[in-house]
N, CA, C, O and the ligand as a Tripos MOL2 file, in Angstrom:
@<TRIPOS>MOLECULE
protein
  229   227    58     0     0
PROTEIN
NO_CHARGES

@<TRIPOS>ATOM
      1 N           6.3360  -10.8710  -21.2640 N.3       1 MET1
      2 CA          6.1630   -9.7930  -20.2940 C.3       1 MET1
      3 C           5.1710   -8.7800  -20.8360 C.2       1 MET1
      4 O           4.9410   -8.6670  -22.0400 O.2       1 MET1
      5 N           4.6040   -8.0610  -19.9050 N.am      2 LYS2
      6 CA          3.6640   -7.0140  -20.3020 C.3       2 LYS2
      7 C           3.9210   -5.7610  -19.4970 C.2       2 LYS2
      8 O           4.3800   -5.8130  -18.3560 O.2       2 LYS2
      9 N           3.6200   -4.6500  -20.1070 N.am      3 THR3
     10 CA          3.6600   -3.4000  -19.3620 C.3       3 THR3
     11 C           2.5170   -2.5250  -19.8480 C.2       3 THR3
     12 O           1.8140   -2.8700  -20.7980 O.2       3 THR3
     13 N           2.3440   -1.4030  -19.1940 N.am      4 LYS4
     14 CA          1.2490   -0.5120  -19.5680 C.3       4 LYS4
     15 C           1.7770    0.6850  -20.3280 C.2       4 LYS4
     16 O           2.8260    1.2420  -20.0030 O.2       4 LYS4
     17 N           1.0280    1.0690  -21.3470 N.am      5 CYS5
     18 CA          1.3400    2.2730  -22.0900 C.3       5 CYS5
     19 C           1.0680    3.4900  -21.2210 C.2       5 CYS5
     20 O           0.0230    3.5880  -20.5770 O.2       5 CYS5
     21 N           2.0230    4.4170  -21.2100 N.am      6 LYS6
     22 CA          1.8430    5.6260  -20.4040 C.3       6 LYS6
     23 C           0.8330    6.5730  -21.0490 C.2       6 LYS6
     24 O           0.2660    7.4340  -20.3750 O.2       6 LYS6
     25 N           0.6140    6.4160  -22.3330 N.am      7 GLU7
     26 CA         -0.2880    7.3160  -23.0370 C.3       7 GLU7
     27 C          -1.7460    6.8810  -22.9080 C.2       7 GLU7
     28 O          -2.6100    7.6740  -22.5340 O.2       7 GLU7
     29 N          -2.0050    5.6210  -23.2180 N.am      8 CYS8
     30 CA         -3.3920    5.1690  -23.2950 C.3       8 CYS8
     31 C          -3.7050    4.0820  -22.2660 C.2       8 CYS8
     32 O          -4.8440    3.6250  -22.1690 O.2       8 CYS8
     33 N          -2.6930    3.6710  -21.5000 N.am      9 GLU9
     34 CA         -2.8450    2.6440  -20.4770 C.3       9 GLU9
     35 C          -3.2370    1.2850  -21.0430 C.2       9 GLU9
     36 O          -3.7230    0.4150  -20.3210 O.2       9 GLU9
     37 N          -3.0220    1.1150  -22.3330 N.am     10 GLY10
     38 CA         -3.2360   -0.1850  -22.9440 C.3      10 GLY10
     39 C          -2.1030   -1.1360  -22.5940 C.2      10 GLY10
     40 O          -1.0120   -0.7030  -22.2220 O.2      10 GLY10
     41 N          -2.3640   -2.4240  -22.7130 N.am     11 ASP11
     42 CA         -1.3190   -3.4110  -22.4600 C.3      11 ASP11
     43 C          -0.3640   -3.4860  -23.6390 C.2      11 ASP11
     44 O          -0.7850   -3.5030  -24.7950 O.2      11 ASP11
     45 N           0.9150   -3.5300  -23.3360 N.am     12 ILE12
     46 CA          1.9300   -3.7200  -24.3660 C.3      12 ILE12
     47 C           2.6620   -5.0190  -24.0680 C.2      12 ILE12
     48 O           3.1800   -5.2080  -22.9670 O.2      12 ILE12
     49 N           2.7040   -5.9010  -25.0350 N.am     13 SER13
     50 CA          3.4540   -7.1500  -24.8750 C.3      13 SER13
     51 C           4.9130   -6.9170  -25.2330 C.2      13 SER13
     52 O           5.2270   -6.2590  -26.2250 O.2      13 SER13
     53 N           5.7910   -7.4610  -24.4190 N.am     14 ILE14
     54 CA          7.2260   -7.2720  -24.6290 C.3      14 ILE14
     55 C           7.9140   -8.6220  -24.6040 C.2      14 ILE14
     56 O           7.6460   -9.4550  -23.7380 O.2      14 ILE14
     57 N           8.8010   -8.8290  -25.5580 N.am     15 ALA15
     58 CA          9.5340  -10.0910  -25.6370 C.3      15 ALA15
     59 C          10.3750  -10.3000  -24.3830 C.2      15 ALA15
     60 O          10.8650   -9.3410  -23.7870 O.2      15 ALA15
     61 N          10.5360  -11.5430  -23.9950 N.am     16 ASP16
     62 CA         11.2970  -11.8650  -22.7860 C.3      16 ASP16
     63 C          12.7720  -11.4900  -22.9000 C.2      16 ASP16
     64 O          13.4540  -11.2820  -21.8970 O.2      16 ASP16
     65 N          13.2520  -11.4080  -24.1430 N.am     17 ASP17
     66 CA         14.6710  -11.0960  -24.3370 C.3      17 ASP17
     67 C          14.8910   -9.6300  -24.7180 C.2      17 ASP17
     68 O          15.8790   -9.2770  -25.3620 O.2      17 ASP17
     69 N          13.9530   -8.7990  -24.3050 N.am     18 VAL18
     70 CA         14.0520   -7.3680  -24.6070 C.3      18 VAL18
     71 C          15.3450   -6.7940  -24.0090 C.2      18 VAL18
     72 O          15.8020   -7.2300  -22.9530 O.2      18 VAL18
     73 N          15.9070   -5.8310  -24.6920 N.am     19 VAL19
     74 CA         17.1380   -5.2070  -24.2070 C.3      19 VAL19
     75 C          16.9280   -3.7120  -23.9960 C.2      19 VAL19
     76 O          16.0750   -3.0880  -24.6260 O.2      19 VAL19
     77 N          17.7230   -3.1630  -23.1000 N.am     20 ILE20
     78 CA         17.6390   -1.7350  -22.8190 C.3      20 ILE20
     79 C          17.9870   -0.9500  -24.0820 C.2      20 ILE20
     80 O          18.9450   -1.2680  -24.7860 O.2      20 ILE20
     81 N          17.1990    0.0680  -24.3460 N.am     21 GLY21
     82 CA         17.4190    0.8900  -25.5330 C.3      21 GLY21
     83 C          16.5240    0.5000  -26.6940 C.2      21 GLY21
     84 O          16.4250    1.2190  -27.6880 O.2      21 GLY21
     85 N          15.8720   -0.6530  -26.5570 N.am     22 GLU22
     86 CA         14.9700   -1.0960  -27.6110 C.3      22 GLU22
     87 C          13.7410   -0.1800  -27.6700 C.2      22 GLU22
     88 O          13.2570    0.2980  -26.6440 O.2      22 GLU22
     89 N          13.2570    0.0500  -28.8750 N.am     23 ILE23
     90 CA         12.0760    0.8870  -29.0540 C.3      23 ILE23
     91 C          10.8550   -0.0090  -29.2100 C.2      23 ILE23
     92 O          10.8230   -0.9140  -30.0430 O.2      23 ILE23
     93 N           9.8480    0.2730  -28.3810 N.am     24 ILE24
     94 CA          8.6080   -0.4990  -28.3960 C.3      24 ILE24
     95 C           7.4810    0.4510  -28.7850 C.2      24 ILE24
     96 O           7.3660    1.5510  -28.2440 O.2      24 ILE24
     97 N           6.6630    0.0190  -29.7160 N.am     25 SER25
     98 CA          5.5190    0.8460  -30.0980 C.3      25 SER25
     99 C           4.2500    0.2910  -29.4770 C.2      25 SER25
    100 O           4.0160   -0.9170  -29.4990 O.2      25 SER25
    101 N           3.4400    1.1660  -28.9300 N.am     26 CYS26
    102 CA          2.1600    0.7460  -28.3850 C.3      26 CYS26
    103 C           1.2430    0.3270  -29.5290 C.2      26 CYS26
    104 O           1.0580    1.0900  -30.4780 O.2      26 CYS26
    105 N           0.6670   -0.8720  -29.4570 N.am     27 PRO27
    106 CA         -0.2100   -1.3210  -30.5370 C.3      27 PRO27
    107 C          -1.5200   -0.5450  -30.5910 C.2      27 PRO27
    108 O          -2.1890   -0.5210  -31.6240 O.2      27 PRO27
    109 N          -1.8790    0.0740  -29.5060 N.am     28 ASP28
    110 CA         -3.1560    0.7910  -29.4620 C.3      28 ASP28
    111 C          -3.0470    2.2210  -29.9720 C.2      28 ASP28
    112 O          -3.8330    2.6360  -30.8240 O.2      28 ASP28
    113 N          -2.0810    2.9780  -29.4600 N.am     29 CYS29
    114 CA         -2.0120    4.3970  -29.8270 C.3      29 CYS29
    115 C          -0.8000    4.7250  -30.6990 C.2      29 CYS29
    116 O          -0.7060    5.8300  -31.2340 O.2      29 CYS29
    117 N           0.1390    3.7660  -30.8460 N.am     30 GLY30
    118 CA          1.2600    3.9790  -31.7520 C.3      30 GLY30
    119 C           2.4050    4.7890  -31.1760 C.2      30 GLY30
    120 O           3.3710    5.0870  -31.8790 O.2      30 GLY30
    121 N           2.3060    5.1480  -29.9030 N.am     31 THR31
    122 CA          3.3950    5.9050  -29.2840 C.3      31 THR31
    123 C           4.6400    5.0310  -29.1540 C.2      31 THR31
    124 O           4.5510    3.8590  -28.7890 O.2      31 THR31
    125 N           5.7930    5.6100  -29.4550 N.am     32 ASP32
    126 CA          7.0570    4.8810  -29.3280 C.3      32 ASP32
    127 C           7.6490    5.0850  -27.9450 C.2      32 ASP32
    128 O           7.7280    6.2060  -27.4430 O.2      32 ASP32
    129 N           8.0590    3.9910  -27.3450 N.am     33 PHE33
    130 CA          8.7250    4.0520  -26.0500 C.3      33 PHE33
    131 C          10.0730    3.3800  -26.1350 C.2      33 PHE33
    132 O          10.2810    2.4500  -26.9140 O.2      33 PHE33
    133 N          10.9950    3.8770  -25.3080 N.am     34 GLU34
    134 CA         12.3110    3.2650  -25.2210 C.3      34 GLU34
    135 C          12.4190    2.5200  -23.9040 C.2      34 GLU34
    136 O          12.0400    3.0370  -22.8530 O.2      34 GLU34
    137 N          12.9400    1.2990  -23.9680 N.am     35 VAL35
    138 CA         13.1430    0.5060  -22.7620 C.3      35 VAL35
    139 C          14.3390    1.0720  -22.0040 C.2      35 VAL35
    140 O          15.4320    1.1740  -22.5600 O.2      35 VAL35
    141 N          14.1410    1.4360  -20.7520 N.am     36 PHE36
    142 CA         15.2910    1.9590  -20.0070 C.3      36 PHE36
    143 C          15.6370    1.1430  -18.7800 C.2      36 PHE36
    144 O          16.6710    1.3760  -18.1520 O.2      36 PHE36
    145 N          14.7920    0.1950  -18.4290 N.am     37 GLU37
    146 CA         15.1350   -0.6710  -17.3070 C.3      37 GLU37
    147 C          14.4510   -2.0130  -17.4890 C.2      37 GLU37
    148 O          13.2690   -2.0660  -17.8290 O.2      37 GLU37
    149 N          15.1770   -3.0930  -17.2670 N.am     38 VAL38
    150 CA         14.6130   -4.4300  -17.3570 C.3      38 VAL38
    151 C          14.9500   -5.1760  -16.0760 C.2      38 VAL38
    152 O          16.1190   -5.3590  -15.7350 O.2      38 VAL38
    153 N          13.9150   -5.5990  -15.3760 N.am     39 LYS39
    154 CA         14.1070   -6.4720  -14.2260 C.3      39 LYS39
    155 C          13.4480   -7.8060  -14.5380 C.2      39 LYS39
    156 O          12.9460   -8.0070  -15.6440 O.2      39 LYS39
    157 N          13.4450   -8.7060  -13.5850 N.am     40 GLU40
    158 CA         12.9810  -10.0560  -13.8790 C.3      40 GLU40
    159 C          11.6530  -10.0950  -14.6240 C.2      40 GLU40
    160 O          11.5480  -10.7080  -15.6860 O.2      40 GLU40
    161 N          10.6650   -9.4530  -14.0770 N.am     41 LYS41
    162 CA          9.3420   -9.5120  -14.7110 C.3      41 LYS41
    163 C           8.8160   -8.1300  -15.0570 C.2      41 LYS41
    164 O           7.6490   -7.9740  -15.4160 O.2      41 LYS41
    165 N           9.6630   -7.1450  -14.9510 N.am     42 THR42
    166 CA          9.2000   -5.7790  -15.1230 C.3      42 THR42
    167 C          10.0490   -5.0310  -16.1320 C.2      42 THR42
    168 O          11.2780   -5.0900  -16.0930 O.2      42 THR42
    169 N           9.3970   -4.3440  -17.0160 N.am     43 VAL43
    170 CA         10.0950   -3.4960  -17.9720 C.3      43 VAL43
    171 C           9.6190   -2.0690  -17.7600 C.2      43 VAL43
    172 O           8.4160   -1.8130  -17.7010 O.2      43 VAL43
    173 N          10.5440   -1.1530  -17.6470 N.am     44 SER44
    174 CA         10.1860    0.2510  -17.5360 C.3      44 SER44
    175 C          10.4190    0.9400  -18.8680 C.2      44 SER44
    176 O          11.4440    0.7410  -19.5210 O.2      44 SER44
    177 N           9.4580    1.7440  -19.2530 N.am     45 LEU45
    178 CA          9.5400    2.4460  -20.5260 C.3      45 LEU45
    179 C           9.5710    3.9380  -20.3010 C.2      45 LEU45
    180 O           9.0080    4.4520  -19.3350 O.2      45 LEU45
    181 N          10.2350    4.6220  -21.2040 N.am     46 LYS46
    182 CA         10.1090    6.0730  -21.2490 C.3      46 LYS46
    183 C           9.7750    6.4520  -22.6760 C.2      46 LYS46
    184 O          10.0190    5.6930  -23.6130 O.2      46 LYS46
    185 N           9.2140    7.6330  -22.8240 N.am     47 GLN47
    186 CA          8.8660    8.0810  -24.1650 C.3      47 GLN47
    187 C          10.1340    8.1810  -24.9990 C.2      47 GLN47
    188 O          11.1330    8.7430  -24.5500 O.2      47 GLN47
    189 N          10.0980    7.6490  -26.1840 N.am     48 ALA48
    190 CA         11.2790    7.6430  -27.0420 C.3      48 ALA48
    191 C          11.6800    9.0710  -27.3880 C.2      48 ALA48
    192 O          10.8380    9.9290  -27.6510 O.2      48 ALA48
    193 N          12.9870    9.2980  -27.3790 N.am     49 GLU49
    194 CA         13.5010   10.6150  -27.7550 C.3      49 GLU49
    195 C          13.2890   10.8350  -29.2420 C.2      49 GLU49
    196 O          13.4830    9.9280  -30.0510 O.2      49 GLU49
    197 N          12.8970   12.0260  -29.5860 N.am     50 THR50
    198 CA         12.7910   12.3680  -30.9950 C.3      50 THR50
    199 C          14.1620   12.8120  -31.4990 C.2      50 THR50
    200 O          14.8970   13.5100  -30.8010 O.2      50 THR50
    201 N          14.4900   12.4000  -32.7110 N.am     51 VAL51
    202 CA         15.7910   12.7680  -33.2670 C.3      51 VAL51
    203 C          15.9300   14.2910  -33.3170 C.2      51 VAL51
    204 O          15.0240   15.0020  -33.7510 O.2      51 VAL51
    205 N          17.0780   14.7630  -32.8640 N.am     52 GLY52
    206 CA         17.3180   16.1990  -32.8950 C.3      52 GLY52
    207 C          16.9370   16.9030  -31.6100 C.2      52 GLY52
    208 O          17.2620   18.0730  -31.4090 O.2      52 GLY52
    209 N          16.2410   16.1780  -30.7370 N.am     53 GLU53
    210 CA         15.8400   16.7890  -29.4770 C.3      53 GLU53
    211 C          16.9920   16.7460  -28.4790 C.2      53 GLU53
    212 O          17.8350   15.8490  -28.5150 O.2      53 GLU53
    213 N          17.0090   17.7210  -27.6020 N.am     54 ASP54
    214 CA         18.0520   17.7840  -26.5830 C.3      54 ASP54
    215 C          17.9060   16.6160  -25.6240 C.2      54 ASP54
    216 O          16.8030   16.3180  -25.1670 O.2      54 ASP54
    217 N          19.0260   15.9460  -25.3130 N.am     55 TRP55
    218 CA         18.9600   14.8000  -24.4060 C.3      55 TRP55
    219 C          18.8080   15.2240  -22.9510 C.2      55 TRP55
    220 O          18.4520   14.4140  -22.0950 O.2      55 TRP55
    221 N          19.0750   16.4830  -22.6780 N.am     56 GLY56
    222 CA         18.7920   17.0070  -21.3470 C.3      56 GLY56
    223 C          19.6060   16.4100  -20.2230 C.2      56 GLY56
    224 O          19.0670   15.7430  -19.3410 O.2      56 GLY56
    225 N          20.8790   16.6460  -20.2550 N.am     57 GLU57
    226 CA         21.7490   16.1710  -19.1710 C.3      57 GLU57
    227 C          21.3910   16.8560  -17.8790 C.2      57 GLU57
    228 O          22.0090   16.5920  -16.8480 O.2      57 GLU57
    229 ZN         -0.8050    3.4230  -26.0200 Zn       58 ZN58
@<TRIPOS>BOND
     1     1     2 1
     2     2     3 1
     3     3     4 2
     4     3     5 am
     5     5     6 1
     6     6     7 1
     7     7     8 2
     8     7     9 am
     9     9    10 1
    10    10    11 1
    11    11    12 2
    12    11    13 am
    13    13    14 1
    14    14    15 1
    15    15    16 2
    16    15    17 am
    17    17    18 1
    18    18    19 1
    19    19    20 2
    20    19    21 am
    21    21    22 1
    22    22    23 1
    23    23    24 2
    24    23    25 am
    25    25    26 1
    26    26    27 1
    27    27    28 2
    28    27    29 am
    29    29    30 1
    30    30    31 1
    31    31    32 2
    32    31    33 am
    33    33    34 1
    34    34    35 1
    35    35    36 2
    36    35    37 am
    37    37    38 1
    38    38    39 1
    39    39    40 2
    40    39    41 am
    41    41    42 1
    42    42    43 1
    43    43    44 2
    44    43    45 am
    45    45    46 1
    46    46    47 1
    47    47    48 2
    48    47    49 am
    49    49    50 1
    50    50    51 1
    51    51    52 2
    52    51    53 am
    53    53    54 1
    54    54    55 1
    55    55    56 2
    56    55    57 am
    57    57    58 1
    58    58    59 1
    59    59    60 2
    60    59    61 am
    61    61    62 1
    62    62    63 1
    63    63    64 2
    64    63    65 am
    65    65    66 1
    66    66    67 1
    67    67    68 2
    68    67    69 am
    69    69    70 1
    70    70    71 1
    71    71    72 2
    72    71    73 am
    73    73    74 1
    74    74    75 1
    75    75    76 2
    76    75    77 am
    77    77    78 1
    78    78    79 1
    79    79    80 2
    80    79    81 am
    81    81    82 1
    82    82    83 1
    83    83    84 2
    84    83    85 am
    85    85    86 1
    86    86    87 1
    87    87    88 2
    88    87    89 am
    89    89    90 1
    90    90    91 1
    91    91    92 2
    92    91    93 am
    93    93    94 1
    94    94    95 1
    95    95    96 2
    96    95    97 am
    97    97    98 1
    98    98    99 1
    99    99   100 2
   100    99   101 am
   101   101   102 1
   102   102   103 1
   103   103   104 2
   104   103   105 am
   105   105   106 1
   106   106   107 1
   107   107   108 2
   108   107   109 am
   109   109   110 1
   110   110   111 1
   111   111   112 2
   112   111   113 am
   113   113   114 1
   114   114   115 1
   115   115   116 2
   116   115   117 am
   117   117   118 1
   118   118   119 1
   119   119   120 2
   120   119   121 am
   121   121   122 1
   122   122   123 1
   123   123   124 2
   124   123   125 am
   125   125   126 1
   126   126   127 1
   127   127   128 2
   128   127   129 am
   129   129   130 1
   130   130   131 1
   131   131   132 2
   132   131   133 am
   133   133   134 1
   134   134   135 1
   135   135   136 2
   136   135   137 am
   137   137   138 1
   138   138   139 1
   139   139   140 2
   140   139   141 am
   141   141   142 1
   142   142   143 1
   143   143   144 2
   144   143   145 am
   145   145   146 1
   146   146   147 1
   147   147   148 2
   148   147   149 am
   149   149   150 1
   150   150   151 1
   151   151   152 2
   152   151   153 am
   153   153   154 1
   154   154   155 1
   155   155   156 2
   156   155   157 am
   157   157   158 1
   158   158   159 1
   159   159   160 2
   160   159   161 am
   161   161   162 1
   162   162   163 1
   163   163   164 2
   164   163   165 am
   165   165   166 1
   166   166   167 1
   167   167   168 2
   168   167   169 am
   169   169   170 1
   170   170   171 1
   171   171   172 2
   172   171   173 am
   173   173   174 1
   174   174   175 1
   175   175   176 2
   176   175   177 am
   177   177   178 1
   178   178   179 1
   179   179   180 2
   180   179   181 am
   181   181   182 1
   182   182   183 1
   183   183   184 2
   184   183   185 am
   185   185   186 1
   186   186   187 1
   187   187   188 2
   188   187   189 am
   189   189   190 1
   190   190   191 1
   191   191   192 2
   192   191   193 am
   193   193   194 1
   194   194   195 1
   195   195   196 2
   196   195   197 am
   197   197   198 1
   198   198   199 1
   199   199   200 2
   200   199   201 am
   201   201   202 1
   202   202   203 1
   203   203   204 2
   204   203   205 am
   205   205   206 1
   206   206   207 1
   207   207   208 2
   208   207   209 am
   209   209   210 1
   210   210   211 1
   211   211   212 2
   212   211   213 am
   213   213   214 1
   214   214   215 1
   215   215   216 2
   216   215   217 am
   217   217   218 1
   218   218   219 1
   219   219   220 2
   220   219   221 am
   221   221   222 1
   222   222   223 1
   223   223   224 2
   224   223   225 am
   225   225   226 1
   226   226   227 1
   227   227   228 2
@<TRIPOS>SUBSTRUCTURE
     1 MET1         2 RESIDUE 1 A MET
     2 LYS2         6 RESIDUE 1 A LYS
     3 THR3        10 RESIDUE 1 A THR
     4 LYS4        14 RESIDUE 1 A LYS
     5 CYS5        18 RESIDUE 1 A CYS
     6 LYS6        22 RESIDUE 1 A LYS
     7 GLU7        26 RESIDUE 1 A GLU
     8 CYS8        30 RESIDUE 1 A CYS
     9 GLU9        34 RESIDUE 1 A GLU
    10 GLY10       38 RESIDUE 1 A GLY
    11 ASP11       42 RESIDUE 1 A ASP
    12 ILE12       46 RESIDUE 1 A ILE
    13 SER13       50 RESIDUE 1 A SER
    14 ILE14       54 RESIDUE 1 A ILE
    15 ALA15       58 RESIDUE 1 A ALA
    16 ASP16       62 RESIDUE 1 A ASP
    17 ASP17       66 RESIDUE 1 A ASP
    18 VAL18       70 RESIDUE 1 A VAL
    19 VAL19       74 RESIDUE 1 A VAL
    20 ILE20       78 RESIDUE 1 A ILE
    21 GLY21       82 RESIDUE 1 A GLY
    22 GLU22       86 RESIDUE 1 A GLU
    23 ILE23       90 RESIDUE 1 A ILE
    24 ILE24       94 RESIDUE 1 A ILE
    25 SER25       98 RESIDUE 1 A SER
    26 CYS26      102 RESIDUE 1 A CYS
    27 PRO27      106 RESIDUE 1 A PRO
    28 ASP28      110 RESIDUE 1 A ASP
    29 CYS29      114 RESIDUE 1 A CYS
    30 GLY30      118 RESIDUE 1 A GLY
    31 THR31      122 RESIDUE 1 A THR
    32 ASP32      126 RESIDUE 1 A ASP
    33 PHE33      130 RESIDUE 1 A PHE
    34 GLU34      134 RESIDUE 1 A GLU
    35 VAL35      138 RESIDUE 1 A VAL
    36 PHE36      142 RESIDUE 1 A PHE
    37 GLU37      146 RESIDUE 1 A GLU
    38 VAL38      150 RESIDUE 1 A VAL
    39 LYS39      154 RESIDUE 1 A LYS
    40 GLU40      158 RESIDUE 1 A GLU
    41 LYS41      162 RESIDUE 1 A LYS
    42 THR42      166 RESIDUE 1 A THR
    43 VAL43      170 RESIDUE 1 A VAL
    44 SER44      174 RESIDUE 1 A SER
    45 LEU45      178 RESIDUE 1 A LEU
    46 LYS46      182 RESIDUE 1 A LYS
    47 GLN47      186 RESIDUE 1 A GLN
    48 ALA48      190 RESIDUE 1 A ALA
    49 GLU49      194 RESIDUE 1 A GLU
    50 THR50      198 RESIDUE 1 A THR
    51 VAL51      202 RESIDUE 1 A VAL
    52 GLY52      206 RESIDUE 1 A GLY
    53 GLU53      210 RESIDUE 1 A GLU
    54 ASP54      214 RESIDUE 1 A ASP
    55 TRP55      218 RESIDUE 1 A TRP
    56 GLY56      222 RESIDUE 1 A GLY
    57 GLU57      226 RESIDUE 1 A GLU
    58 ZN58       229 GROUP 0 **** ****
């Protein structure tokens, strides 16, 4: 599977067995993303939370 980096719009390759909560790093810009949704062919990413940051309920 592939998705686009929100930072640099580069392609990110993602393993087919990716799980929610997994951290993916963009190979181009190094930004860390957390997987928050997995559908058949689509993975949605959000910017990974930094430790100590408010989770913002
Ligand atoms: Zn990137």
